[in-house]
C-alpha positions in Angstrom: -96.4 125.2 -73.6 -100.0 124.0 -74.1 -102.2 126.4 -75.8 -104.9 124.2 -77.3 -108.3 123.6 -75.8 -111.2 121.4 -76.9 -113.8 124.0 -75.7 -113.7 127.6 -77.1 -113.3 130.1 -74.3 -116.2 132.3 -73.4 -116.3 135.6 -75.3 -115.7 138.5 -72.9 -117.4 141.8 -72.9 -114.6 143.4 -70.9 -111.2 142.4 -69.5 -108.0 143.6 -67.9 -105.0 144.0 -70.2 -102.6 141.5 -68.7 -99.6 143.6 -69.6 -100.5 147.1 -68.5 -103.6 146.4 -66.3 -105.9 148.7 -68.2 -109.6 147.8 -68.5 -110.5 147.0 -72.1 -113.9 146.7 -73.7 -114.3 143.8 -76.1 -115.7 145.9 -78.9 -112.8 148.4 -78.6 -109.8 146.1 -78.0 -106.9 146.7 -80.3 -105.9 143.0 -80.3 -106.9 139.7 -78.7 -105.2 136.4 -78.2 -106.2 132.9 -77.0 -103.8 131.3 -74.6 -104.2 128.2 -72.4 -108.0 128.1 -72.9 -108.6 131.8 -72.1 -109.1 134.8 -74.4 -107.1 137.9 -73.5 -107.8 141.4 -74.7 -105.2 144.1 -75.2 -105.3 147.9 -75.3 -102.6 148.1 -78.0 -100.6 145.9 -80.3 -97.5 146.8 -78.2 -99.0 145.0 -75.2 -99.9 142.1 -77.4 -96.3 141.7 -78.6 -95.0 141.8 -75.1 -97.4 139.2 -74.0 -96.5 136.9 -77.0 -92.8 137.0 -76.1 -93.3 135.8 -72.5 -96.9 135.0 -71.6 -96.2 133.4 -68.2 -94.5 136.6 -67.0 -97.8 138.6 -67.4 -100.3 135.8 -66.5 -98.6 135.5 -63.1 -98.9 139.2 -62.3 -102.0 140.4 -64.1 -104.3 137.7 -65.3 -107.2 138.9 -67.4 -110.6 138.9 -65.9 -113.0 137.4 -68.5 -116.7 138.2 -68.4 -118.9 136.4 -70.9 -121.5 138.5 -72.8 -125.2 137.8 -72.6 -125.3 135.4 -75.5 -122.0 133.6 -74.9 -121.4 133.8 -78.7 -117.8 133.9 -79.7 -116.4 137.3 -80.9 -114.1 137.3 -84.0 -110.6 138.7 -83.7 -110.4 142.4 -84.1 -106.9 142.7 -85.3 -105.5 140.9 -88.3 -102.3 140.2 -86.4 -104.0 138.2 -83.7 -103.9 134.4 -84.2 -107.1 132.5 -85.1 -109.1 131.1 -82.2 -108.3 127.6 -81.4 -104.8 127.9 -83.0 -101.9 127.2 -80.6 -100.1 130.4 -79.8 -96.7 129.0 -80.7 -98.1 128.1 -84.1 -99.5 131.6 -84.5 -96.2 133.1 -83.6 -94.4 130.9 -86.1 -96.8 131.9 -88.8 -96.2 135.6 -88.0 -92.5 135.1 -88.2 -92.4 133.2 -91.5 -91.1 134.7 -94.6 -88.6 137.4 -95.6 -88.2 141.0 -94.6 -85.9 143.9 -95.6 -83.4 145.3 -93.3 -84.4 149.0 -93.2 -80.7 150.1 -92.9 -78.8 148.1 -95.6 -81.8 146.7 -97.6 -80.6 143.1 -97.2 -83.4 140.4 -97.3 -83.4 138.5 -94.0 -85.4 135.6 -92.6 -87.9 136.8 -90.0 -87.4 133.7 -87.9 -83.7 134.2 -87.4 -83.3 137.9 -87.8 -82.9 140.5 -85.0 -86.1 142.3 -84.3 -87.1 145.7 -82.9 -90.5 147.2 -82.2 -91.3 150.8 -83.1 -94.8 152.5 -83.2 -96.6 149.1 -83.3 -94.4 147.8 -86.2 -91.7 145.1 -86.3 -88.4 145.8 -88.0 -85.9 143.1 -88.9 -82.1 143.4 -89.1 -79.3 141.3 -90.6 -76.8 142.2 -87.9 -76.3 143.8 -84.5 -74.6 146.7 -86.3 -77.7 147.5 -88.5 -79.9 147.2 -85.5 -77.8 149.6 -83.4 -77.6 152.0 -86.4 -81.4 152.1 -86.5 -82.0 152.3 -82.7 -78.9 154.3 -81.6 -77.3 155.8 -84.7 -75.1 158.2 -82.7 -73.6 155.3 -80.6 -72.7 153.2 -83.6 -71.3 156.2 -85.4 -69.2 157.0 -82.3 -67.8 153.4 -82.3 -66.9 153.7 -86.0 -65.3 157.1 -85.4 -63.0 155.7 -82.7 -61.8 153.0 -85.1 -61.2 155.5 -87.9 -59.2 157.7 -85.4 -57.0 154.8 -84.4 -56.3 153.9 -88.0 -55.6 157.4 -89.2 -53.4 158.1 -86.2 -51.3 155.1 -86.9 -50.9 156.0 -90.6 -50.0 159.6 -89.7 -47.4 158.3 -87.2 -46.0 156.0 -90.0 -45.8 159.0 -92.4 -44.0 161.1 -89.8 -41.5 158.4 -89.0 -40.8 157.7 -92.6 -40.3 161.4 -93.3 -38.0 161.6 -90.3 -35.9 158.6 -91.6 -35.5 160.2 -95.0 -34.5 163.5 -93.5 -32.0 161.8 -91.2 -30.5 159.9 -94.2 -30.3 163.1 -96.2 -28.3 164.8 -93.4 -26.0 161.8 -92.9 -27.4 161.0 -89.4 -28.0 157.3 -89.5 -28.7 156.9 -85.8 -28.8 159.0 -82.6 -25.3 158.9 -81.2 -26.3 158.4 -77.6 -28.7 155.5 -78.2 -27.2 152.2 -76.8 -28.1 150.3 -79.9 -25.9 147.3 -79.0 -27.9 146.9 -75.8 -31.2 147.2 -77.6 -31.4 144.3 -80.1 -35.2 144.9 -80.6 -34.7 148.6 -81.3 -35.1 148.2 -85.1 -37.0 149.7 -88.0 -39.2 146.6 -88.2 -40.0 146.7 -84.5 -41.2 150.3 -84.7 -43.4 149.5 -87.6 -44.8 146.5 -85.8 -45.7 148.6 -82.7 -47.4 151.3 -84.7 -49.3 149.1 -87.1 -50.6 146.3 -84.7 -53.3 148.6 -83.1 -54.4 149.6 -86.6 -54.5 146.0 -87.8 -56.5 144.6 -85.0 -58.5 147.5 -83.5 -59.1 149.7 -86.6 -59.5 146.6 -88.8 -61.6 144.6 -86.4 -64.8 145.3 -88.3 -63.2 143.8 -91.5 -62.4 140.6 -89.6 -66.0 140.4 -88.3 -67.3 141.0 -91.7 -65.1 138.4 -93.2 -66.2 135.8 -90.7 -69.8 136.6 -91.3 -69.2 136.3 -95.1 -67.6 132.9 -94.6 -70.6 131.8 -92.4 -73.1 133.0 -95.0 -71.0 131.7 -97.9 -71.3 135.2 -99.6 -67.7 136.4 -99.8 -67.6 140.2 -99.8 -65.2 143.1 -99.7 -64.5 142.6 -96.0 -63.1 139.2 -96.7 -60.7 140.4 -99.4 -59.5 143.3 -97.2 -59.0 141.1 -94.1 -57.2 138.4 -96.1 -54.9 140.8 -98.0 -54.0 142.9 -95.0 -53.5 139.8 -92.9 -51.1 138.3 -95.4 -49.1 141.6 -95.6 -49.1 141.9 -91.8 -48.2 138.3 -90.8 -45.6 138.0 -93.6 -44.0 141.2 -92.2 -44.2 139.7 -88.7 -42.4 136.6 -89.9 -39.7 138.7 -91.6 -39.1 140.7 -88.3 -39.4 137.9 -85.7 -39.0 134.6 -87.5 -36.9 135.2 -90.5 -35.5 131.6 -90.4 -38.9 130.1 -91.2 -38.9 131.8 -94.6 -37.3 129.8 -97.5 -35.4 132.9 -98.7 -33.5 135.6 -96.9 -35.6 138.8 -96.7 -34.2 142.2 -95.6 -36.1 143.6 -92.6 -36.7 146.8 -94.5 -38.8 144.9 -97.1 -41.8 144.5 -94.9 -45.4 145.5 -95.7 -46.7 146.8 -92.4 -47.3 150.2 -93.9 -49.2 148.7 -96.8 -51.6 147.0 -94.4 -52.1 150.1 -92.3 -52.8 152.4 -95.2 -55.3 150.0 -96.7 -57.2 149.7 -93.5 -57.2 153.5 -92.9 -58.5 154.3 -96.4 -61.2 151.6 -96.5 -62.3 152.2 -92.9 -62.8 155.9 -93.8 -65.0 154.8 -96.6 -67.0 152.6 -94.2 -67.4 155.5 -91.9 -69.0 157.5 -94.7 -71.4 154.6 -95.3 -72.4 154.7 -91.6 -73.2 158.4 -91.9 -75.4 157.6 -94.9 -77.1 154.7 -92.9 -77.8 157.1 -90.0 -79.6 159.5 -92.3 -81.6 156.7 -93.9 -82.9 155.4 -90.5 -83.5 159.0 -89.3 -86.2 159.6 -91.9 -88.3 156.8 -90.4 -87.6 157.9 -86.8 -88.6 161.5 -87.5 -91.8 160.3 -89.0 -92.5 158.3 -85.9 -91.7 161.4 -83.8 -94.7 163.2 -85.4 -97.0 161.0 -83.3 -97.4 162.4 -79.8 -96.3 160.3 -76.8 -99.6 160.7 -74.9 -103.3 161.5 -75.6 -106.2 162.8 -73.5 -109.1 160.3 -73.7 -112.4 160.0 -71.9 -112.9 156.6 -70.3 -115.9 155.8 -68.1 -116.7 159.5 -68.1 -113.3 160.6 -66.8 -110.7 162.4 -68.8 -107.3 160.8 -68.4 -103.8 160.9 -70.1 -102.8 157.6 -71.7 -100.0 156.5 -74.1 -101.0 157.4 -77.6 -100.4 153.7 -78.7 -103.2 152.6 -76.3 -106.0 154.7 -77.8 -108.7 152.3 -79.1 -111.1 152.6 -81.9 -114.3 154.4 -80.8 -112.7 156.2 -77.9 -113.2 160.0 -77.4 -110.0 162.0 -77.6 -109.8 165.6 -76.2 -107.7 168.2 -78.1 -106.5 171.5 -76.9 -104.6 174.3 -78.8 -100.9 173.5 -79.6 -101.3 169.7 -79.3 -100.6 167.1 -81.9 -103.5 164.8 -82.8 -102.8 161.3 -81.6 -104.7 159.3 -84.3 -107.2 159.5 -87.1 -110.8 160.3 -86.3 -114.0 162.4 -86.7 -114.8 165.6 -84.7 -117.7 165.1 -82.2 -117.9 168.6 -80.8 -116.0 171.9 -80.9 -114.2 173.6 -83.7 -110.6 174.5 -84.6 -108.1 175.2 -87.3 -105.7 172.3 -87.8 -102.3 172.7 -89.5 -102.1 169.7 -91.9 -99.3 171.0 -94.0 -96.8 168.4 -92.8 -99.0 165.6 -94.1 -101.2 167.0 -96.9 -99.1 169.9 -98.2 -101.9 172.4 -97.8 -100.3 175.6 -96.6 -103.5 177.0 -95.1 -104.8 175.6 -91.8 -108.0 173.6 -92.3 -111.1 174.5 -90.4 -112.5 171.6 -88.4 -116.1 171.4 -87.3 -118.5 168.6 -86.1 -118.2 165.7 -88.6 -114.8 166.8 -90.0 -112.1 164.2 -90.3 -108.8 164.7 -88.5 -105.4 163.1 -89.2 -103.0 161.7 -86.6 -99.7 163.6 -86.4 -101.2 167.0 -87.5 -101.1 170.1 -85.3 -104.1 171.6 -83.6 -103.6 175.4 -83.9 -106.3 177.5 -82.2 -109.5 175.8 -80.8 -110.5 172.9 -78.6 -112.5 169.9 -79.7 -113.3 166.3 -79.1 -113.1 163.6 -81.7 -113.8 159.9 -82.0 -110.9 157.6 -83.0 -111.6 155.7 -86.2 -108.2 154.3 -87.1 -105.3 153.4 -84.8 -101.9 151.8 -85.0 -100.7 150.7 -88.5 -104.0 151.8 -90.1 -103.5 155.5 -89.6 -102.5 157.8 -92.5 -99.2 158.6 -90.7 -98.4 154.9 -90.3 -99.1 154.3 -94.0 -96.7 157.2 -95.0 -94.1 155.6 -92.7 -94.6 152.2 -94.5 -94.3 153.8 -97.9 -91.0 155.6 -97.0 -89.6 152.4 -95.6 -90.5 150.3 -98.6 -89.2 152.8 -101.1 -85.9 153.3 -99.3 -85.3 149.5 -99.0 -86.0 148.9 -102.6 -83.5 151.5 -103.9 -80.7 150.0 -106.1 -77.5 151.1 -104.4 -74.6 151.4 -106.8 -72.2 151.3 -103.9 -72.7 147.5 -103.8 -71.5 147.0 -107.4 -68.0 146.4 -106.0 -69.2 143.9 -103.4 -71.2 142.0 -106.1 -68.1 141.8 -108.4 -65.9 140.6 -105.5 -68.2 137.6 -105.0 -66.5 136.3 -108.2 -63.3 138.3 -108.0 -62.2 137.2 -104.6 -62.4 133.4 -105.2 -60.6 133.9 -108.5 -57.8 135.9 -106.9 -57.3 133.4 -104.1 -57.4 130.6 -106.5 -54.9 132.3 -108.8 -52.5 132.9 -105.8 -52.6 129.2 -104.8 -52.2 128.1 -108.4 -49.2 130.4 -108.8 -47.7 129.0 -105.6 -48.3 125.4 -106.7 -47.0 126.0 -110.2 -43.7 127.5 -109.1 -43.3 124.8 -106.4 -43.8 122.0 -108.9 -41.3 123.8 -111.1 -38.8 123.5 -108.4 -38.7 127.1 -107.2 -40.4 127.2 -103.8 -39.1 130.7 -102.8 -40.4 132.2 -106.1 -43.8 130.5 -105.5 -44.1 132.0 -102.1 -43.3 135.5 -103.4 -45.7 135.1 -106.3 -48.4 134.0 -103.8 -47.8 137.1 -101.6 -47.5 139.4 -104.6 -50.9 138.2 -106.1 -52.7 138.8 -102.8 -51.1 142.2 -102.2 -51.7 143.6 -105.6 -55.3 142.2 -105.6 -56.0 143.8 -102.2 -58.8 146.2 -103.1 -57.5 149.5 -101.8 -58.4 151.3 -105.0 -61.6 149.3 -105.3 -62.5 150.1 -101.7 -62.1 153.9 -102.0 -63.4 154.2 -105.6 -66.9 155.2 -104.5 -66.2 157.0 -101.2 -63.4 159.1 -102.6 -65.6 160.4 -105.4 -68.4 160.9 -102.9 -66.2 162.8 -100.6 -65.1 165.3 -103.3 -68.5 165.5 -104.9 -70.3 166.1 -101.6 -67.8 168.7 -100.7 -68.2 170.4 -104.0 -71.9 170.4 -103.6 -71.7 171.7 -100.1 -69.8 174.7 -101.4 -72.7 175.3 -103.7 -75.4 174.6 -101.1 -76.2 171.2 -102.5 -76.0 168.0 -100.3 -75.7 164.6 -101.9 -76.6 161.9 -99.5 -75.0 158.9 -101.1 -74.2 157.0 -104.3 -77.5 155.1 -104.3 -79.3 158.3 -105.4 -77.0 158.9 -108.3 -77.5 155.7 -110.3 -80.1 157.0 -112.7 -79.0 160.7 -112.8 -77.5 160.3 -116.2 -80.9 159.2 -117.7 -83.1 161.7 -115.8 -85.9 163.1 -118.1 -88.7 164.2 -115.7 -88.7 166.5 -112.7 -91.8 166.6 -110.5 -92.2 169.7 -108.3 -94.3 169.9 -105.2 -96.1 173.3 -105.1 -96.4 174.5 -101.5 -93.0 175.4 -100.0 -91.1 174.3 -103.0 -92.2 176.6 -105.9 -94.0 178.9 -103.5 -93.0 180.4 -100.2 -95.2 178.1 -98.2 -97.0 180.8 -96.2 -99.7 183.2 -97.1 -98.9 186.9 -98.0 -101.1 189.9 -98.7 -101.2 190.3 -102.5 -104.2 192.6 -103.4 -106.2 195.4 -101.8 -108.8 196.5 -104.3 -110.6 199.5 -102.7 -113.9 201.1 -103.7 -113.7 204.7 -105.2 -114.5 206.5 -101.9 -111.8 204.6 -99.9 -108.0 204.5 -99.9 -105.7 201.5 -99.6 -104.4 202.8 -96.2 -107.9 203.1 -94.8 -108.9 199.6 -95.9 -105.7 198.1 -94.4 -106.3 200.0 -91.1 -109.7 198.5 -90.8 -108.7 195.0 -91.8 -105.5 194.9 -89.7 -107.4 196.2 -86.7 -110.0 193.3 -86.8 -107.3 190.7 -87.4 -104.7 192.0 -85.0 -105.8 189.7 -82.2 -106.1 186.5 -84.3 -103.4 183.8 -84.7 -104.9 182.5 -88.0 -102.3 182.5 -90.8 -104.6 184.6 -93.1 -105.0 187.2 -90.3 -101.2 187.2 -89.7 -100.7 187.9 -93.5 -103.0 190.9 -93.4 -101.5 192.3 -90.2 -98.0 191.8 -91.6 -99.0 193.5 -94.9 -100.4 196.5 -93.1 -97.3 196.8 -91.0 -95.0 196.7 -94.0 -97.2 199.5 -95.5 -96.7 201.6 -92.4 -100.3 201.3 -91.3 -101.1 201.1 -87.5 -104.2 199.2 -86.3 -106.9 200.9 -84.3 -108.8 199.8 -81.2 -111.6 197.3 -81.8 -114.7 197.0 -79.6 -117.1 194.1 -79.5 -114.9 191.8 -81.5 -116.7 188.6 -82.6 -115.6 185.6 -84.7 -118.3 184.0 -86.8 -117.3 180.4 -87.6 -117.4 179.7 -91.4 -118.1 183.4 -92.2 -115.4 185.8 -90.8 -114.9 188.4 -88.1 -116.7 191.6 -87.0 -116.4 194.4 -84.5 -116.7 198.2 -84.0 -113.9 200.6 -85.0 -114.4 204.4 -84.3 -118.0 203.6 -83.5 -118.7 202.0 -86.9 -119.5 198.3 -87.4 -116.8 196.6 -89.6 -117.0 193.2 -91.3 -114.3 191.1 -92.8 -115.1 187.7 -94.3 -116.6 185.7 -97.2 -119.7 186.2 -99.3 -122.0 184.5 -96.7 -121.1 187.1 -94.1 -121.8 190.0 -96.4 -125.1 188.5 -97.5 -126.1 187.9 -93.9 -125.4 191.5 -93.0 -127.1 192.9 -96.1 -124.0 194.3 -97.9 -124.2 194.5 -101.7 -121.3 192.8 -103.4 -122.6 192.5 -106.9 -120.2 195.2 -108.3 -117.0 193.3 -107.1 -118.1 189.8 -108.2 -115.9 189.9 -111.3 -112.8 191.0 -109.2 -113.5 188.2 -106.7 -113.8 185.6 -109.4 -110.6 186.8 -111.1 -108.6 186.6 -107.9 -110.0 183.2 -107.0 -109.1 182.0 -110.6 -105.5 183.0 -109.8 -105.5 180.7 -106.8 -105.9 183.5 -104.2 -108.1 183.6 -101.1 -110.4 186.7 -101.6 -112.1 188.4 -98.6 -114.6 191.2 -98.4 -114.2 194.2 -96.1 -117.3 196.4 -95.2 -117.9 199.3 -92.9 -121.5 199.6 -91.9 -123.5 198.6 -94.9 -120.9 199.9 -97.4 -118.4 197.7 -99.2 -114.8 199.0 -98.6 -112.5 196.7 -100.4 -111.7 193.2 -101.7 -108.6 191.9 -100.0 -106.7 188.9 -101.4 -104.1 186.6 -99.7 -102.1 183.9 -101.4 -99.1 181.7 -101.1 -96.7 183.6 -103.4 -94.3 182.1 -105.9 -90.6 182.1 -105.2 -88.8 184.7 -107.3 -86.3 182.2 -108.7 -88.8 179.5 -109.6 -89.6 180.7 -113.1 -85.9 180.7 -114.0 -85.4 177.2 -112.6 -88.3 175.8 -114.6 -87.0 177.5 -117.8 -83.5 176.0 -117.2 -84.9 172.5 -116.9 -87.1 172.8 -120.0 -84.0 174.1 -121.9 -82.3 170.8 -121.1 -85.3 168.9 -122.5 -86.5 167.8 -119.1 -90.3 167.5 -118.6 -91.5 169.5 -115.6 -94.7 168.5 -113.7 -96.4 170.4 -110.9 -97.8 168.1 -108.2 -99.9 169.6 -105.4 -102.4 168.8 -102.6 -104.1 172.1 -103.3 -107.2 172.4 -105.4 -107.1 172.4 -109.2 -107.8 176.1 -109.5 -104.9 177.2 -107.2 -102.4 174.7 -108.7 -103.3 175.6 -112.3 -102.8 179.3 -111.6 -99.3 178.6 -110.3 -98.6 176.4 -113.3 -99.7 179.2 -115.7 -97.5 181.7 -113.9 -94.4 179.5 -114.1 -95.0 178.1 -117.6 -95.6 174.5 -116.5 -97.9 172.7 -118.9 -98.7 169.6 -116.9 -100.4 170.2 -113.5 -101.7 167.4 -111.2 -103.8 168.8 -108.2 -105.9 167.5 -105.4 -103.3 164.8 -104.7 -103.2 163.0 -101.4 -99.8 161.9 -99.9 -100.3 158.2 -100.9 -101.3 159.4 -104.4 -98.2 161.4 -104.8 -96.1 158.3 -104.6 -98.5 156.6 -107.0 -98.0 159.4 -109.5 -94.3 158.8 -109.4 -94.7 155.1 -109.8 -97.0 155.7 -112.8 -94.4 157.9 -114.5 -91.7 155.3 -113.8 -94.0 152.6 -115.3 -94.0 154.7 -118.5 -90.2 154.3 -118.7 -89.4 157.7 -117.3 -86.5 158.4 -114.9 -88.0 160.8 -112.3 -86.7 163.3 -109.8 -89.1 164.5 -107.1 -88.6 168.0 -105.6 -90.5 168.6 -102.3 -90.3 170.0 -98.8 -93.1 168.5 -96.6 -93.7 165.3 -94.7 -96.4 164.6 -97.3 -93.7 164.5 -99.9 -91.6 161.9 -98.1 -93.1 158.8 -99.8 -92.8 160.4 -103.3 -89.2 161.6 -102.5 -88.3 158.0 -101.5 -90.1 156.5 -104.4 -88.5 158.7 -107.1 -85.3 157.7 -108.8 -83.8 160.9 -107.3 -85.4 162.7 -104.3 -84.5 166.4 -104.0 -85.6 168.1 -100.7 -85.7 171.8 -100.1 -83.5 172.9 -97.2 -86.1 175.1 -95.5 -88.6 172.2 -95.5 -89.5 169.6 -92.9 -86.8 167.4 -91.3 -88.5 164.3 -92.6 -88.4 165.5 -96.2 -84.7 166.4 -95.8 -83.9 163.0 -94.3 -85.8 161.2 -97.1 -84.4 163.1 -100.0 -81.2 161.9 -101.6 -80.2 165.5 -102.6 -80.9 168.5 -100.3 -80.9 172.1 -101.5 -79.5 173.9 -98.4 -80.1 177.4 -99.8 -83.7 176.5 -100.6 -83.1 177.9 -104.1 -84.9 175.8 -106.7 -82.4 176.8 -109.3 -80.1 174.5 -107.5 -82.2 171.6 -108.8 -80.4 171.9 -112.2 -77.0 172.3 -110.4 -77.7 169.3 -108.2 -78.6 167.1 -111.2 -75.4 168.2 -113.0 -73.3 167.5 -109.9 -75.0 164.1 -109.5 -74.2 163.1 -113.1 -70.6 164.2 -112.7 -70.1 162.3 -109.5 -71.7 159.2 -110.9 -69.5 159.4 -113.9 -66.4 159.7 -111.7 -67.5 156.7 -109.6 -67.8 154.5 -112.7 -64.4 155.7 -114.0 -62.8 154.8 -110.6 -64.4 151.4 -110.5 -63.4 150.8 -114.1 -59.7 151.6 -113.6 -59.6 149.7 -110.3 -60.8 146.6 -112.0 -58.4 147.1 -115.0 -55.5 147.5 -112.5 -56.4 144.2 -110.9 -57.0 142.4 -114.2 -53.5 143.3 -115.5 -51.6 143.1 -112.2 -52.8 139.7 -111.0 -51.5 137.7 -114.0 -48.2 139.5 -114.0 -47.7 138.8 -110.3 -48.7 135.1 -110.8 -46.1 134.7 -113.5 -43.4 135.9 -111.1 -42.7 139.1 -112.8 -43.8 141.3 -109.9 -41.9 141.6 -106.6 -44.2 142.1 -103.6 -42.6 145.5 -103.0 -43.4 146.6 -106.5 -46.9 145.1 -106.1 -47.3 147.3 -103.0 -46.1 150.4 -105.0 -48.4 149.5 -107.9 -51.3 149.2 -105.4 -50.5 152.7 -104.0 -50.4 154.2 -107.5 -53.8 152.7 -108.3 -55.2 154.4 -105.1 -53.5 157.7 -106.1 -55.1 157.6 -109.5 -58.5 157.1 -108.0 -57.9 160.0 -105.6 -56.7 162.3 -108.4 -59.6 161.4 -110.7 -62.0 162.1 -107.8 -60.3 165.5 -107.1 -61.2 166.6 -110.6 -64.8 166.9 -109.5 -63.8 170.2 -107.8 -63.6 171.7 -111.3 -67.2 170.9 -112.2 -69.2 174.1 -113.1 -72.6 174.2 -111.5 -73.8 177.8 -111.4 -76.1 179.1 -114.0 -76.4 182.6 -112.5 
C-alpha cells in the first residue's frame, strides 16, 4: 500500500465522508486522514477507524470529493488521533497501536499490536483473550457457556456420589450384584468402566477451559493455576485409564478399585464452580462501563444546511446546532443558543434539583432534558465530553485495582514448577535406588496431593458464604478484590445527595403571616403548582396532599422564567417565587428576610407566597436527611473511622447537612472528576478510603476508592461500579458491610494459609514414598473439607447494630 506523496494534497473546504457518505465541512470534521495523495474528512472517529482497517473497501464505493479552499493553504489535523500529514497511513496505524493497554475485564497488560480489539463509543478496548472480549461484548453468552460446563461437571460428580452411595448400601445389605445381570457375558461391566463413562465428560467437557488455560500458560511461559489443575487431573485420569484398560503396562499390579477417576471429577467440579463465580464478577465489572455508555443517546436531532435531521449521536460535529425536546437525553456537551428548560443533571453532577438552562448556559452530554425545548451548539464531542471522561476514569480505576484473588496464581508461578520438579526427582531417585514401582507411585502421589483443590476453592468458598451472609443482611459483596484493604480502613467518604439524604425535594417549612393559616397558604401554593412538572412544584403539591389540602382552580396561569409563577385564584392575583418576583410586583418582604436567610443557611430552597400585594407565607423545600444517617455516622465515628461529606451541592447546603449529622469535614462544590481526585488525595496521605455513593457522578470515586460502597436505590452505574452494594439503601449497613468485608478477607487468608501448609507438608512426605496415592487423594479431600468448614463459619459473623 503506497500512502506517501511528494506533493501535499489540497486542503478541502468540504468533502464526503467515504464511509457513511455524509457531507462534512472542513472546519467541523471530527477526524481527517491522508491516504494515497488525498485528504479525507470524517464525520466521526468511528468512520475514521473503519476506513483505517480497510481503506480500499470505502474508496471504491464512496471516494471523497475534495474541494480546495480559496487560499489553498493546508489545514492542520483536527483530531489528535489522525496521523500527521505526509506520514504513510501504515506507519500512522503502527504508531497508534504501539505500547501496552489494560484488559478491562481481567486487568492484564497486553500489547496493543497483538491484542484483540473492540470499538465502543469512539474508544478502543484491548483484550488478552477471546474469553475476555466475549465477556465484555456479550457477558450473558460467555456466562451461559460457563454455566453449561459447570452443570456437566456437577452432574457427573452427583452421579458418582449416588453410585458410590448405592454401592455402599448394596454391600451393607449383602447384595454384591444384581442376580439377573449376565456378568459373565459382560466383561466390560465393571466398577472401573462405570467410573470411566461418568468421569470422561467431566474431564474433557467440564475441564476443557483448564486445558485451554494450561496451553496458553505454556505459550506465554507464565504457568498458572490452570496448568496445575490440568496436569494433576490428567495424571489422575490417565493413570486410572491405564489401571482399567491397560493394567499390564504398569510395573506393579493395581486393583481396579484403586482408581482416581472420582478425584479428578471432584477437583474439576469444585474449581470450575469457582471459575463460574469469577465470570459473574467479570460480567459486573464490564457492565459498569456498558451502562455508562448507554447514557449517551443513540441519535440526535441536528440542523444541517438549514434542515433538521436525525443522525447518529457519534456523528455530531463540533459547532453543529442540536435540537432538544422534553424527555430527550442530551447527545454531547455544548452551549444553549436559544430556548430554555430544566435539565436533570443528577446522574452526572449529583445535584438533586434540576438546573435551569437559558441562552449561554452549558449543557452536559448524557443528562436528561426535563420540561422545555431548546437548541445548543456542540462544543465537545467524542472522547472529550464529560461523560467520556467519567467512563475513562472508571475504566482506569477498575483496571488498576489489586485483586487478591490472583495471590494463588502468583504463588503457583513458583509452586507449580517446584512440584513438578519434585515429582520427577522422586521418581528418578526411587528408580536409581532400584525401586521403579515405588518411584512411579511416589510420582503420582506428589502430583495428586499437590493438585490445588483446596487452593482453587480457598477464595471462592469464602466468597460464596460471605456473599450469602451479606445477602441475608441486604449487603452484596462483589468480589475479593474489594476486600484487600478492608482491615486497614480508616476513612469513609459519603456522597450527600441520595446517600445521606433522600435524593428528592420535600416540603419542610410553611411559615405563614399572622392573618393566614397554614392550610390557606398550602391551598394557594399547591393550586399554582398543580400543573407543573418541576420537582420543587411536585414537592409542594405532595406536601399539600399529605396535609389533606385540595388545590383550587387557577385562571391566567403564567410562568415567569427566573422568577416564579403567578395566576388568579378566587379572583385574587397570587404569586409564588423568589425575591425578584416580589420586588417586581411591589410586595414588601422586609419582615421575613431573617426567616429567609435562616432557611437558606440550613440548605433549603425558600420561596415567597403572596396574594395581591400582601405577603402570605415563606415556603421552604429541601432534600431531607435519611432518618438512619445520624446513627450510621455515629457508629463509624465510634470505631475511630474519619467521616467526610463530599457533595456537588453548594457549600451552604452541604455544610448544613454536615452540622445536622455531626460531620466535621465537609467538601462541597465538587465536580465528578474532582470527587475522584479527592479520593486520590486522601490515599496519597496514606489513608485507606471507602467511598459511599449512589449516582453516576460517584462512579469514578467509587472505582478509585479502596472500597466502593453503592446505595441500592441509586443509579445502575454506581451499583455496577461499587464493590459493596447496600440493597436496603440503609446507610447503617455501611458499618455492617465493612465488618463483613473484614471477616471474609480474614477467612480467605486463613484458607490460603492452610492450603499452602497442606501442600508444603504433603509434598515431601509423598516424595519420600510414605504416602500412597489413595491416601494422598484422601488427604486432598480433607484439605478441601477444612477450607469449606472454615468458610462456613462466616455464617456466624454478627453484623447488625440495631
